ZATOR-472118 format. One line per field, with one value per residue (C-alpha): residue number from 1; residue in one letter; x, y, z. Coordinates in Angstrom, 1 decimal, padded with zeros to 4 digits. Last residue first. Example, Ala and Ser with C-alpha at 12.3 -4.5 7.8 and 13.67 -1.06 7.14 Angstrom:
i <- c(2/1)
aa <- c(S/A)
xx <- c(013.7/012.3)
yy <- c(-001.1/-004.5)
zz <- c(007.1/007.8)
//
This chain:
i <- c(399/398/397/396/395/394/393/392/391/390/389/388/387/386/385/384/383/382/381/380/379/378/377/376/375/374/373/372/371/370/369/368/367/366/365/364/363/362/361/360/359/358/357/356/355/354/353/352/351/350/349/348/347/346/345/344/343/342/341/340/339/338/337/336/335/334/333/332/331/330/329/328/327/326/325/324/323/322/321/320/319/318/317/316/315/314/313/312/311/310/309/308/307/306/305/304/303/302/301/300/299/298/297/296/295/294/293/292/291/290/289/288/287/286/285/284/283/282/281/280/279/278/277/276/275/274/273/272/271/270/269/268/267/266/265/264/263/262/261/260/259/258/257/256/255/254/253/252/251/250/249/248/247/246/245/244/243/242/241/240/239/238/237/236/235/234/233/232/231/230/229/228/227/226/225/224/223/222/221/220/219/218/217/216/215/214/213/212/211/210/209/208/207/206/205/204/203/202/201/200/199/198/197/196/195/194/193/192/191/190/189/188/187/186/185/184/183/182/181/180/179/178/177/176/175/174/173/172/171/170/169/168/167/166/165/164/163/162/161/160/159/158/157/156/155/154/153/152/151/150/149/148/147/146/145/144/143/142/141/140/139/138/137/136/135/134/133/132/131/130/129/128/127/126/125/124/123/122/121/120/119/118/117/116/115/114/113/112/111/110/109/108/107/106/105/104/103/102/101/100/99/98/97/96/95/94/93/92/91/90/89/88/87/86/85/84/83/82/81/80/79/78/77/76/75/74/73/72/71/70/69/68/67/66/65/64/63/62/61/60/59/58/57/56/55/54/53/52/51/50/49/48/47/46/45/44/43/42/41/40/39/38/37/36/35/34/33/32/31/30/29/28/27/26/25/24/23/22/21/20/19/18/17/16/15/14/13/12/11/10/9/8/7/6/5/4/3/2/1)
aa <- c(G/K/I/K/K/L/F/V/V/K/L/Y/N/G/E/P/F/E/K/I/T/K/F/D/S/P/L/S/Y/E/E/L/Y/K/F/K/G/N/M/E/K/F/A/K/E/I/M/S/K/F/K/G/M/G/F/S/S/C/N/T/S/A/V/I/I/G/N/D/E/T/I/A/I/T/E/K/L/L/N/T/Y/D/K/A/A/S/F/T/H/K/K/S/R/A/F/S/P/P/D/L/V/V/M/D/F/K/L/H/K/K/G/A/Y/K/F/Y/H/F/V/D/E/V/I/I/D/Q/A/E/Y/D/I/D/N/I/S/F/Q/E/I/T/K/S/M/S/R/N/A/L/D/V/S/T/T/K/K/A/G/G/L/A/A/F/V/S/F/A/G/T/Y/S/F/T/N/L/V/T/K/G/K/A/Y/K/D/R/I/A/K/R/V/D/R/Q/D/L/F/V/G/V/M/A/G/E/N/L/Y/I/A/F/R/V/G/N/E/K/V/F/I/P/F/Q/G/Q/E/G/T/V/F/D/D/E/E/I/Y/K/G/A/T/A/F/R/K/K/Q/Y/I/A/K/F/E/V/V/T/Q/L/A/R/I/I/E/D/K/F/E/Y/I/G/Q/N/Y/W/H/I/L/Y/Y/G/D/F/Y/E/I/T/L/G/G/I/G/D/G/E/G/N/F/V/R/F/A/T/T/E/P/D/N/F/L/H/S/R/H/K/L/A/E/S/L/K/A/E/F/F/T/Q/D/F/T/E/N/Q/D/K/S/L/V/W/G/F/G/K/N/Q/K/G/Y/Y/G/K/A/I/F/R/N/K/E/D/V/L/Q/V/I/T/G/E/V/K/V/D/N/L/N/S/V/A/E/K/S/L/L/P/Y/G/N/K/Y/E/N/V/F/K/Q/K/I/K/L/K/T/E/Q/S/M)
xx <- c(-020.8/-018.7/-015.8/-014.6/-011.0/-009.4/-006.3/-005.8/-004.3/-003.4/-001.8/-001.3/002.2/002.8/000.0/002.4/004.6/007.2/007.4/009.0/008.1/009.9/007.9/010.7/010.0/006.7/003.6/001.7/000.5/-001.7/-002.2/-004.9/-007.1/-010.4/-013.8/-017.7/-020.6/-023.6/-023.6/-023.4/-020.7/-018.8/-018.9/-018.1/-015.1/-013.7/-014.4/-012.5/-009.7/-009.6/-009.2/-006.2/-004.4/-004.5/-006.9/-006.8/-004.5/-007.1/-004.6/-007.3/-007.5/-009.4/-008.3/-011.4/-011.0/-013.4/-013.9/-017.7/-018.1/-017.9/-021.1/-022.5/-019.0/-018.4/-021.8/-020.7/-017.5/-019.1/-020.8/-017.6/-015.8/-018.2/-017.1/-013.6/-013.4/-015.4/-017.7/-020.1/-022.7/-025.1/-022.9/-020.0/-017.7/-014.8/-012.9/-010.0/-010.1/-011.5/-009.3/-011.9/-010.3/-012.7/-011.8/-013.9/-016.6/-020.4/-023.2/-026.5/-028.1/-029.5/-026.3/-024.0/-026.3/-026.5/-022.4/-022.2/-024.0/-021.5/-018.7/-020.0/-019.7/-017.1/-016.7/-013.8/-014.4/-011.6/-011.5/-011.6/-008.3/-006.1/-003.2/000.1/001.6/001.2/-002.2/-003.5/-002.0/-003.6/-007.3/-006.8/-005.9/-008.6/-011.5/-010.3/-010.3/-014.2/-013.6/-016.2/-014.3/-014.9/-012.4/-013.8/-010.8/-011.3/-010.0/-007.0/-003.6/-001.3/-000.7/-004.7/-004.2/-001.5/-003.2/-006.5/-004.5/-003.2/-006.5/-005.6/-008.0/-009.6/-012.1/-013.1/-011.3/-013.7/-011.7/-012.9/-010.4/-008.2/-004.9/-005.4/-004.2/-000.2/001.9/-000.4/-002.2/001.1/002.5/000.0/000.0/003.8/003.5/000.8/002.5/003.5/-000.1/000.0/-000.9/000.8/-002.0/-001.7/-002.1/-001.0/003.0/004.4/002.6/003.4/002.6/003.2/004.9/005.2/008.5/008.1/007.3/008.4/008.5/007.4/007.2/003.9/004.9/008.0/009.7/011.4/015.3/016.6/014.9/011.6/008.6/005.3/003.7/000.7/-002.7/-002.1/-002.8/-005.4/-004.0/-007.1/-006.8/-003.8/-000.5/-000.1/002.4/003.8/007.1/009.4/013.0/014.4/016.9/018.8/021.9/021.8/023.4/024.1/020.6/018.7/020.7/019.8/016.1/016.2/018.2/015.6/012.6/012.9/010.1/008.3/008.8/006.5/004.1/002.8/003.0/005.6/005.6/009.0/009.1/012.5/012.8/015.6/013.1/010.5/011.7/009.6/010.4/008.2/008.4/005.9/007.7/011.7/013.4/013.4/010.2/009.2/008.4/009.1/012.2/013.0/009.6/009.5/009.5/011.9/011.4/012.6/016.2/016.7/019.9/018.3/015.5/018.5/020.1/016.7/018.2/021.1/019.0/017.3/020.9/021.9/018.6/019.1/022.9/022.0/019.1/021.5/024.2/021.6/020.8/018.5/020.9/021.7/022.9/019.8/020.6/017.3/016.3/013.7/010.4/007.7/004.8/001.4/-000.3/-004.3/-003.7/-000.7/000.3/004.0/006.1/009.9/011.7/013.6/014.1/013.8/015.5/014.7/012.6/011.4/007.7/009.6/011.3/010.4/012.8/010.7/012.2/009.4/008.6/005.0/004.7/002.5/004.3/003.4/000.0/001.3/001.8/000.9/001.9/000.6/-002.9/-002.4/000.0/003.5/004.3/007.7/007.3/010.8/011.2/011.7/008.6/006.4/008.0/007.4/003.5/002.3/004.5/002.9/005.4/006.4/007.2/010.4/010.5/013.9/015.0/017.3/014.7)
yy <- c(-026.8/-024.9/-023.9/-020.4/-020.1/-017.9/-015.7/-014.8/-011.3/-010.3/-007.2/-006.2/-007.3/-004.8/-006.4/-009.3/-007.1/-009.6/-011.1/-008.0/-006.3/-005.3/-003.7/-004.0/-007.7/-007.7/-007.7/-010.9/-013.1/-016.1/-018.6/-021.1/-021.5/-023.5/-022.7/-024.1/-022.1/-022.6/-018.6/-018.7/-021.2/-019.3/-016.2/-018.2/-019.7/-016.1/-014.8/-018.2/-017.1/-013.5/-015.0/-017.1/-014.4/-011.8/-009.7/-005.9/-004.9/-004.4/-004.3/-006.4/-008.6/-011.5/-011.9/-013.7/-016.1/-017.6/-021.1/-020.5/-016.5/-014.1/-011.8/-013.6/-014.4/-010.7/-010.0/-012.5/-010.9/-007.9/-009.9/-011.3/-008.0/-006.4/-006.7/-006.4/-004.6/-001.8/000.0/003.0/003.1/005.5/008.5/007.2/005.8/003.5/001.8/-000.9/000.0/-002.4/-004.6/-007.1/-007.9/-009.8/-012.2/-014.0/-011.5/-011.6/-009.2/-010.3/-006.9/-006.9/-008.2/-005.9/-002.9/-004.2/-004.5/-001.2/000.5/-001.0/000.3/003.7/005.0/006.5/004.0/003.3/000.6/-000.5/-000.1/003.7/003.3/002.2/001.0/002.6/002.4/005.8/006.0/003.2/005.5/008.4/007.1/005.8/009.4/011.0/008.4/008.2/011.9/011.7/009.0/006.5/003.9/001.1/-000.3/-002.6/-004.4/-006.0/-009.1/-009.3/-009.8/-009.3/-005.6/-005.1/-006.9/-004.9/-001.6/-003.0/-003.7/000.0/001.5/004.9/004.0/000.7/000.3/-002.7/-004.0/-006.2/-008.4/-010.0/-012.7/-013.6/-013.3/-012.1/-014.9/-015.8/-012.9/-009.6/-010.8/-012.3/-009.1/-007.2/-009.0/-009.0/-005.1/-004.7/-003.0/-000.1/001.6/003.8/007.4/009.7/009.6/012.0/015.2/016.7/017.1/013.9/013.1/010.0/008.6/004.9/002.4/-001.2/-003.0/-004.5/-001.1/001.7/005.4/008.5/011.6/013.9/016.1/018.5/017.9/020.4/020.2/019.3/019.7/019.3/019.7/018.6/022.0/021.8/019.7/017.5/013.8/012.0/009.6/009.7/013.4/014.9/012.6/011.9/014.5/013.6/014.6/015.3/014.9/015.9/014.3/012.3/010.5/008.6/008.2/012.0/013.4/010.8/011.7/015.3/014.6/012.5/014.7/017.7/015.7/014.4/016.1/014.5/011.2/012.4/014.3/010.8/009.3/011.1/009.8/010.8/010.6/010.2/011.0/009.4/007.1/007.2/005.9/005.5/006.2/005.3/006.7/006.1/003.1/003.2/-000.4/-001.3/-003.3/-000.5/001.8/000.5/002.1/002.0/001.6/000.7/002.8/002.4/-001.3/-002.4/-000.9/-003.3/-002.4/-000.3/-003.3/-005.7/-003.1/-002.9/-004.5/-002.4/000.5/-000.4/-000.8/002.3/004.1/002.5/003.5/007.2/007.7/007.0/009.0/011.8/011.8/009.3/008.8/005.2/004.9/002.3/000.4/-001.7/000.8/002.4/001.6/003.1/006.0/005.9/003.6/003.5/005.4/007.2/009.4/009.8/009.1/008.1/005.0/003.3/-000.2/-002.6/-000.8/-001.9/000.3/-002.6/-002.0/-002.4/000.3/001.8/005.1/007.7/010.5/013.1/013.6/014.6/016.2/015.1/012.1/011.5/010.6/007.3/005.9/002.3/001.7/-001.8/-001.3/002.1/000.7/001.5/-000.3/-002.0/-005.7/-006.8/-009.7/-007.5/-005.4/-008.8/-009.8/-006.7/-006.9/-008.9/-006.9/-003.4/-001.2/001.8/004.9/006.8/010.2/011.4/015.2/015.8/017.0)
zz <- c(-010.9/-013.3/-011.5/-010.7/-010.9/-008.0/-007.8/-004.4/-003.3/000.4/001.2/004.6/005.6/008.5/010.3/011.0/013.2/014.6/011.2/009.8/006.6/003.4/000.8/-001.8/-001.8/-003.5/-000.7/-000.6/-003.6/-004.0/-006.7/-008.3/-005.4/-007.0/-007.1/-006.6/-006.1/-004.1/-003.7/000.1/-000.4/-002.8/-000.4/002.7/001.2/000.0/003.4/004.8/002.6/004.0/007.7/006.6/004.9/007.8/009.2/010.2/007.7/005.1/001.6/-000.4/-003.3/-005.1/-008.6/-009.9/-012.9/-014.9/-015.7/-015.6/-016.2/-013.5/-013.0/-010.2/-008.4/-008.2/-006.5/-003.9/-003.7/-002.5/-000.1/001.5/001.4/003.5/007.1/007.2/003.7/004.9/002.4/003.0/000.5/-000.9/-001.4/-001.5/001.4/001.1/003.7/003.2/-000.7/-003.4/-005.4/-006.9/-010.4/-012.5/-015.4/-018.1/-017.7/-017.6/-018.2/-017.4/-017.8/-014.4/-013.0/-014.6/-013.6/-009.8/-010.1/-011.5/-008.6/-006.1/-008.2/-008.3/-011.5/-014.0/-016.7/-019.3/-021.7/-023.9/-028.1/-027.5/-025.3/-028.3/-026.4/-027.1/-023.7/-023.2/-024.1/-022.0/-018.9/-020.3/-020.8/-017.4/-015.9/-018.0/-016.7/-013.0/-012.7/-012.0/-009.1/-008.9/-010.8/-013.3/-015.8/-018.7/-020.8/-023.8/-026.0/-023.2/-024.9/-022.3/-023.0/-022.4/-019.4/-018.1/-018.9/-017.2/-014.0/-014.0/-014.8/-012.9/-010.1/-011.2/-008.2/-010.5/-013.2/-015.4/-018.1/-021.4/-022.1/-025.1/-023.2/-019.7/-017.1/-017.4/-018.4/-018.1/-015.0/-013.5/-014.1/-012.6/-009.5/-009.1/-009.2/-006.5/-004.1/-006.2/-006.2/-009.3/-010.4/-007.6/-005.1/-001.9/-003.9/-007.3/-007.2/-007.5/-010.6/-012.3/-016.0/-015.9/-019.0/-018.8/-019.2/-015.9/-014.1/-015.9/-015.2/-017.1/-015.5/-015.6/-014.7/-015.1/-012.0/-009.8/-009.6/-006.5/-002.9/-001.2/-003.5/-002.0/-002.5/-000.2/000.7/003.9/003.0/005.4/007.8/010.3/011.2/009.5/009.4/005.7/004.8/001.3/000.4/-002.7/-003.4/-006.7/-009.6/-007.1/-006.1/-002.8/000.5/001.4/000.4/002.0/005.3/004.9/004.5/007.6/009.8/008.8/009.1/012.5/013.7/010.9/012.8/015.5/013.4/012.1/008.4/006.6/003.1/001.1/-002.5/-004.3/-007.9/-010.1/-012.1/-009.4/-006.1/-002.8/000.8/003.7/007.3/010.2/011.6/011.3/011.2/007.4/007.8/010.3/007.6/004.2/002.4/-001.0/-002.6/-006.4/-009.8/-012.5/-013.4/-017.0/-016.5/-013.4/-011.8/-009.1/-008.5/-007.7/-005.2/-003.5/000.0/-000.3/-000.3/002.9/004.5/003.2/004.6/008.4/008.5/007.1/009.6/012.6/011.1/010.9/014.8/016.4/019.3/020.6/024.1/025.4/022.2/021.5/018.6/016.7/018.4/017.1/018.5/019.7/017.6/016.6/013.5/014.2/017.1/017.4/020.2/019.3/020.2/022.7/023.9/027.0/029.7/033.3/035.6/037.8/035.9/032.5/030.5/027.0/026.6/024.6/022.4/022.2/018.3/019.2/022.4/025.1/027.1/030.5/029.6/028.2/031.6/031.9/028.4/026.8/026.0/024.5/021.7/020.8/017.5/016.8/018.2/018.5/020.9/023.9/022.9/023.0/026.1/027.9/026.9/030.0/032.4/031.6/029.9/031.6/029.3/030.4/028.8/027.1/026.9/024.0/021.7)
//
């Protein structure tokens, strides 16, 4: 991999890359066709052939690779990756020292200096996600670097670089002692069952840690809570532990039932006292409307993009309408937790969608608080789309 290819950056994009923008885009590069092999090291140069930065070529979503260094002589070897990993681990030292939280992200892509790579920690187990074939070409150096800088029970991996970021099914064990799954981790004292060997999803989305804590500590007490797109029921578990009167979890996936029962059970919550419904959420909203069901609190955290037999949902286009249906089944003075992980718009646009939904429903609301990614999901200001999570707590005001 010693052959480096020069990619010419168009003049109007030069300053962006000089200032630290990390993603290679089709619009910015005039000779992208010169590079064909994923993992090729590329030097970005301006139209006068002056060096700007270097990185690697790898197709990921709409990008074509990531900048890793501003040093022309940098080699992307084990030492380079060790330095990046060590720096990232330092940033999370407070979490490693917290016995109440044993699951978090230890390396967050371009936020920690290597786009296309994330690493998560689950009580001694490390899970690497490879988001493009290009970064996967460096796997030996990266895995050796990780083995050098951490103590671990085992290392697992997920390849997420098939078409459209889909997970590639295979045995995900890399090295160490194979885990007996589930393994149990803690988040702010609450237990989660984690499966590192069962496909792309492991049992919990770590980026919602602060939101779950807020639901438990400030909002759930005495409330009826509806958790839509509930996956393994993590929000419901935190709500129940915060003293919710009852939780209702709705998700289309068949396995959500057994997974949610498991998460309740390992936290000593009687799951039979909760409602766990396997159904298309869009259909459930219609049902709840017809039956005049109302909830004191609704968590609305749909995927950015979802397809069921009858619906195609895109957060950018359809969130406002889904929120209107949520408003309709929320009690007066009830709480809505509006959340999206769609990276194509920012908090300002998200708030304008929320305002539009309430206006069209002739409803009133007030903002209570908002959240974005927790500190272990490190981001950089030069790449705002990396800070994708937007969560707003709203109070529906009787009007």
